[in-house]
C-alpha positions as CSV (number, residue, x, y, z in Angstrom):
1,M,25.3,53.5,54.3
2,T,28.6,55.3,53.8
3,V,31.2,53.7,51.7
4,R,34.9,53.7,52.4
5,H,37.2,54.5,49.5
6,R,40.8,53.5,49.7
7,A,43.6,52.7,47.3
8,A,45.2,49.3,47.8
9,V,48.1,49.3,50.2
10,R,51.2,48.5,48.2
11,M,54.0,46.8,50.0
12,S,56.3,46.2,47.0
13,S,59.7,47.8,46.8
14,W,59.9,51.3,45.3
15,F,62.5,52.0,42.7
16,P,63.0,55.8,42.6
17,A,63.6,57.7,39.4
18,A,63.7,61.4,39.1
19,L,60.7,62.7,37.0
20,L,61.5,66.3,36.1
21,A,58.0,67.4,34.9
22,A,56.5,70.7,33.8
23,A,52.8,71.4,33.4
24,V,50.3,74.1,32.7
25,L,49.4,75.8,35.9
26,P,45.6,76.3,36.2
27,A,44.1,79.3,38.0
28,T,43.0,76.9,40.8
29,A,46.4,75.4,41.3
30,A,44.8,72.0,41.7
31,P,45.7,69.2,41.6
32,V,49.3,69.3,42.8
33,S,51.9,66.5,43.4
34,H,55.2,67.4,44.9
35,W,58.4,65.8,46.2
36,S,61.4,67.5,47.7
37,A,64.5,66.3,49.4
38,R,67.7,67.6,50.9
39,H,70.7,65.5,51.9
40,L,74.3,66.2,53.0
41,S,73.4,69.8,53.7
42,S,76.3,71.8,55.0
43,N,78.4,74.9,54.4
44,E,81.4,73.0,55.8
45,Y,84.6,72.3,53.8
46,I,84.2,69.2,51.6
47,R,87.3,67.1,51.8
48,S,86.0,64.4,49.4
49,A,82.7,63.6,47.8
50,E,81.1,60.8,45.8
51,H,78.6,63.1,44.3
52,D,78.0,66.7,43.2
53,S,77.8,69.1,46.1
54,T,74.3,70.2,44.9
55,D,72.3,68.5,47.6
56,S,68.6,69.2,47.1
57,G,65.9,68.6,44.7
58,S,62.3,69.6,44.3
59,V,59.6,69.0,41.6
60,K,56.0,70.3,41.7
61,D,53.6,69.2,39.1
62,Y,50.0,70.5,38.4
63,S,48.9,67.9,35.9
64,G,48.1,65.2,38.4
65,K,50.9,62.9,37.4
66,A,53.1,61.2,40.0
67,T,56.3,62.9,41.0
68,E,59.3,61.2,42.6
69,G,63.0,61.6,43.2
70,A,65.9,60.3,45.2
71,A,69.5,61.2,46.2
72,A,72.2,59.3,48.0
73,G,75.9,59.6,48.6
74,S,78.7,60.1,51.1
75,R,81.5,62.6,51.6
76,D,84.2,63.6,54.1
77,L,83.5,67.0,55.7
78,A,85.7,69.1,57.9
79,Y,83.5,70.6,60.6
80,S,84.8,73.7,62.4
81,V,84.3,73.2,66.1
82,P,84.2,75.6,69.1
83,G,87.6,76.2,70.6
84,G,89.3,76.0,67.3
85,G,90.3,73.5,64.7
86,F,88.0,71.0,63.0
87,V,86.9,67.4,63.0
88,I,86.7,65.4,59.8
89,R,83.8,63.0,59.5
90,T,82.4,60.7,56.8
91,E,78.8,61.7,56.3
92,T,76.4,59.4,54.4
93,S,72.7,59.9,53.5
94,D,69.9,58.4,51.4
95,V,66.7,60.3,50.8
96,Q,63.7,59.3,48.6
97,A,60.2,60.7,48.1
98,R,57.2,59.9,45.9
99,A,53.6,61.4,45.6
100,D,51.0,59.7,43.5
101,L,47.3,61.0,43.4
102,A,46.2,58.1,41.2
103,T,47.0,55.5,43.8
104,G,46.5,57.8,46.9
105,E,50.1,57.0,48.0
106,L,52.8,59.1,49.7
107,K,56.3,57.6,50.3
108,A,59.3,59.1,51.9
109,R,62.6,57.9,53.3
110,A,65.6,59.6,55.0
111,V,68.7,58.0,56.4
112,L,71.7,59.9,57.8
113,G,74.9,58.6,59.3
114,L,78.2,60.0,60.7
115,S,81.5,58.2,61.2
116,G,83.9,58.8,64.0
117,N,86.7,61.4,63.8
118,L,89.0,60.7,60.8
119,A,92.8,61.2,60.5
120,G,93.7,64.8,60.1
121,S,91.2,66.1,62.6
122,T,92.7,69.0,64.6
123,G,89.9,69.7,67.1
124,V,88.0,67.7,69.7
125,T,84.5,66.3,69.4
126,P,82.0,69.1,70.1
127,A,79.6,69.0,73.0
128,F,76.0,68.0,72.4
129,G,74.1,70.8,70.8
130,E,77.0,72.6,69.4
131,R,77.2,71.2,65.8
132,A,74.9,69.0,63.8
133,T,74.0,68.0,60.2
134,T,70.6,67.3,58.7
135,A,68.7,65.7,55.9
136,R,65.0,65.5,55.0
137,A,62.5,64.2,52.5
138,E,58.9,65.2,51.8
139,A,56.1,63.9,49.6
140,S,52.8,65.8,49.3
141,F,49.8,66.0,47.1
142,A,46.7,68.1,46.9
143,D,43.3,68.1,45.2
144,R,40.0,69.9,45.1
145,F,36.8,67.9,46.1
146,S,33.3,68.9,45.0
147,M,30.2,67.1,46.1
148,V,27.0,66.3,44.1
149,D,23.8,64.6,45.0
150,P,22.4,61.5,43.3
151,A,20.8,63.7,40.6
152,G,24.1,65.3,39.8
153,N,23.3,68.6,41.4
154,P,25.6,70.4,43.8
155,Y,25.2,68.8,47.2
156,A,23.5,71.0,49.9
157,W,25.6,70.5,53.0
158,L,23.4,69.6,56.0
159,P,24.0,70.2,59.7
160,G,25.8,67.2,61.1
161,D,27.3,66.1,57.8
162,R,30.9,65.1,58.2
163,F,33.7,64.2,55.7
164,T,36.4,61.7,56.9
165,F,39.9,61.4,55.4
166,S,41.8,58.3,56.3
167,F,45.4,57.2,56.0
168,A,47.0,53.7,56.3
169,A,50.5,54.5,57.5
170,D,53.3,51.9,57.4
171,G,56.9,52.6,58.2
172,V,60.0,51.9,60.3
173,V,61.8,54.3,62.5
174,S,65.4,53.6,63.6
175,I,66.9,56.0,66.1
176,P,69.8,55.1,68.5
177,G,68.4,54.5,72.0
178,A,71.0,56.8,73.5
179,Y,70.2,59.7,71.2
180,A,69.1,62.7,73.3
181,T,66.3,65.2,72.9
182,P,67.5,68.0,70.6
183,L,68.0,71.5,71.9
184,S,66.6,73.1,68.8
185,S,63.4,72.5,66.8
186,S,65.5,72.6,63.6
187,L,67.4,69.5,64.6
188,M,64.6,67.1,65.4
189,N,64.3,63.5,64.3
190,W,60.7,62.8,63.4
191,A,58.3,61.5,60.8
192,S,55.2,63.5,60.4
193,L,52.0,63.2,58.4
194,R,50.1,66.5,58.0
195,F,46.6,67.2,56.6
196,N,45.2,70.7,55.8
197,V,41.8,71.6,54.5
198,Y,41.0,74.9,52.7
199,H,38.0,76.6,51.1
200,V,38.1,76.6,47.3
201,G,40.9,79.0,46.3
202,G,43.2,78.0,49.1
203,L,45.6,76.1,46.9
204,Q,46.0,79.1,44.6
205,A,46.5,81.4,47.6
206,I,49.3,79.1,48.8
207,E,50.8,79.1,45.3
208,D,50.7,82.9,45.2
209,F,52.3,83.2,48.6
210,A,55.0,80.6,47.8
211,S,55.9,82.2,44.5
212,F,56.0,85.8,45.8
213,D,59.4,87.4,45.2
214,Y,59.8,89.9,48.0
215,F,63.0,91.5,46.8
216,A,61.8,91.9,43.2
217,Y,58.6,93.4,44.4
218,A,60.5,95.8,46.7
219,G,62.7,96.8,43.8
220,L,59.6,97.9,41.8
221,H,57.4,99.2,44.5
222,G,59.5,99.9,47.6
223,W,60.0,98.0,50.9
224,D,56.9,99.1,52.6
225,A,54.8,98.0,49.7
226,A,56.6,94.6,49.6
227,S,55.9,94.1,53.3
228,A,52.3,95.0,52.8
229,E,51.9,92.6,49.9
230,F,53.6,89.8,51.8
231,A,51.2,90.3,54.7
232,R,48.2,90.4,52.3
233,L,49.2,87.1,50.6
234,M,49.8,85.4,54.0
235,N,46.4,86.6,55.3
236,E,44.7,85.3,52.2
237,V,46.1,81.8,52.9
238,D,44.9,82.1,56.5
239,S,41.5,83.2,55.5
240,R,41.0,80.2,53.3
241,K,41.9,77.6,55.9
242,I,39.1,75.4,57.3
243,T,41.0,73.0,59.6
244,S,44.1,70.8,59.9
245,T,45.6,67.9,61.9
246,G,48.9,66.1,62.1
247,W,50.4,62.9,63.4
248,C,53.9,62.1,64.7
249,L,54.7,58.6,63.4
250,G,56.6,56.2,65.6
251,D,59.6,56.9,67.8
252,N,61.1,60.4,67.7
253,R,63.5,62.9,69.2
254,T,61.6,66.2,69.3
255,I,61.5,69.1,71.7
256,A,58.6,69.4,74.0
257,G,55.2,70.0,72.5
258,F,55.7,68.6,69.1
259,C,54.6,65.0,69.4
260,G,51.7,64.1,71.6
261,G,51.1,67.8,72.0
262,T,48.5,70.2,70.5
263,G,48.0,69.5,66.8
264,F,50.1,66.4,66.6
265,A,48.9,63.0,67.9
266,Q,51.5,60.5,68.8
267,V,51.1,57.3,66.8
268,A,53.0,54.1,67.8
269,L,54.1,51.7,65.1
270,A,54.3,48.0,65.6
271,G,55.3,46.5,62.3
272,E,51.8,46.7,60.7
273,P,49.8,49.5,59.0
274,V,48.1,51.9,61.4
275,D,44.8,53.4,60.4
276,L,44.6,57.1,61.0
277,S,41.4,59.2,60.4
278,F,40.3,62.8,60.6
279,E,36.7,63.9,60.6
280,F,35.7,67.5,59.7
281,D,32.9,69.6,58.4
282,P,34.0,71.6,55.3
283,G,30.5,73.0,54.7
284,G,30.8,72.4,51.0
285,D,33.4,71.9,48.3
286,F,37.0,72.1,49.6
287,E,40.7,71.7,48.8
288,W,43.2,69.7,50.8
289,I,46.9,69.0,51.1
290,A,48.5,65.9,52.6
291,S,52.2,65.9,53.4
292,L,54.5,63.1,54.6
293,E,57.8,64.6,56.0
294,M,60.9,62.9,57.2
295,D,63.3,65.1,59.2
296,V,66.6,63.6,60.5
297,A,69.5,65.3,62.3
298,M,72.8,64.0,63.5
299,D,74.6,65.8,66.3
300,L,78.4,65.7,66.0
301,F,78.6,64.7,69.6
302,Y,77.7,61.2,68.4
303,E,80.1,59.0,66.4
304,N,79.5,56.0,64.2
305,Q,75.7,56.4,64.4
306,I,72.8,56.1,61.9
307,V,69.3,57.6,62.0
308,G,66.7,56.2,59.6
309,L,63.1,57.1,59.0
310,D,61.6,54.8,56.3
311,F,58.1,55.3,55.1
312,S,58.8,54.2,51.5
313,H,56.5,51.2,51.8
314,T,53.4,53.4,51.7
315,V,51.1,55.9,53.4
316,T,47.8,55.4,51.6
317,A,45.0,58.0,51.7
318,G,41.2,57.4,51.4
319,F,38.0,59.0,52.4
320,V,34.4,58.5,53.6
321,A,31.7,61.0,52.3
322,P,28.2,61.6,53.7
323,E,25.6,59.1,52.6
324,G,24.4,59.6,49.0
325,V,27.2,62.0,48.1
326,Q,29.2,61.6,45.0
327,V,32.7,63.1,45.3
328,R,34.4,64.6,42.2
329,S,38.1,65.5,42.3
330,A,39.7,68.2,40.2
331,S,42.4,65.7,39.3
332,G,40.0,63.0,38.2
333,L,42.5,60.6,39.6
334,F,42.1,60.2,43.4
335,P,40.8,56.7,44.2
336,G,37.0,56.6,45.0
337,A,36.4,60.1,43.4
338,T,35.2,60.7,39.9
339,A,36.4,63.2,37.3
340,P,34.6,66.5,37.0
341,S,31.8,66.2,34.5
342,D,32.4,69.6,32.9
343,T,35.8,69.9,31.2
344,V,35.3,73.5,30.0
345,P,37.9,75.8,31.6
346,E,36.7,78.0,34.4
347,P,36.4,81.7,33.4
348,S,39.5,82.6,35.5
349,T,41.5,79.8,34.0
350,L,40.5,80.7,30.4
351,A,41.3,84.4,31.1
352,L,44.7,83.4,32.4
353,L,45.5,81.2,29.4
354,L,44.4,83.9,26.9
355,A,46.2,86.7,28.7
356,A,49.5,84.9,29.6
357,G,49.6,81.6,27.7
358,A,50.6,78.4,29.2
359,L,52.5,78.8,32.4
360,L,55.0,76.2,33.3
361,G,54.7,74.5,36.7
362,R,57.3,75.8,39.1
363,Q,58.7,74.7,41.3
364,R,47.2,44.4,55.0
365,S,46.4,42.8,57.8
366,R,43.5,44.6,59.5
367,P,45.1,47.8,60.8
368,R,44.8,49.2,64.3
369,S,42.8,52.4,64.4
370,V,44.0,55.8,65.7
371,T,41.6,58.7,65.3
372,A,42.4,62.4,65.6
373,A,39.7,64.6,66.9
């Protein structure tokens, strides 16, 4: 009989505190916990502000510890508008994110609001689609799972074996009823949960691609070589991918094809946790990334409106393995998985440490069930 492993759903309030952490980066780039957030993002003229104009944060950690952060504030902005002049608005935002492998929890929240035109405005309110402002929050974590049989030997994956990842998603979406479908995919209001599965080495390939400095490489080797290296790194990521899925959580304002379309299942929220699951055949050991993302946009056509996407209560991950399989996680933290039995560094890890030294990390009531094929 298969056994479901899941961390407890936590409904208590979350008190955000920035954890600026650095860690040794192993050659496998697993595990990873990461939060990032952006609020009050604009190149407009700042008339007044309650906070520093730096409006984004991001922390990535490779030790397995939880990462979290938050930012909130308001400011008066002078937005230039078509036809000349500008409108002055008070813009407020509140973004939070947390990722914790030890509890299997992802949390994120993004709220954005705009006032009406303030005194001193010299232009007229722009038409829908002409000007907008945005905020977002993301929490993600990643790990590597290896499977062993009851004797402790590497598990021989059999035809028909399946691995199931599950998520209990609980959140509140608040979008004004009159808010229209955006004209651009960069200005959508939606909460998404994404899950990607890779062959072992996929997380390192992603790290290599993300850290590639195109212009520095071009300065040393030329533009053609830089383009070729960029393509090679991107192809390496693609070659490691096994499968993926995604859910659009609750109400949304997205352009056609994003929610309920290919790759993203539409999930209704009704004030209780919703059970999501994804079954796949990795064929053996694998690496995975789960990301909870909040994207909010406010079109300047609207006045005195607030958009809020609040999944700071919890999205909790768990899994079901084939019968008789013991799952070991690289982090040794993920609920239901055990720590690797061998703590000796892999040869590639040891070589990296000897050659380069330590590298600093860069940057429930019973739920309803929704299953992604």
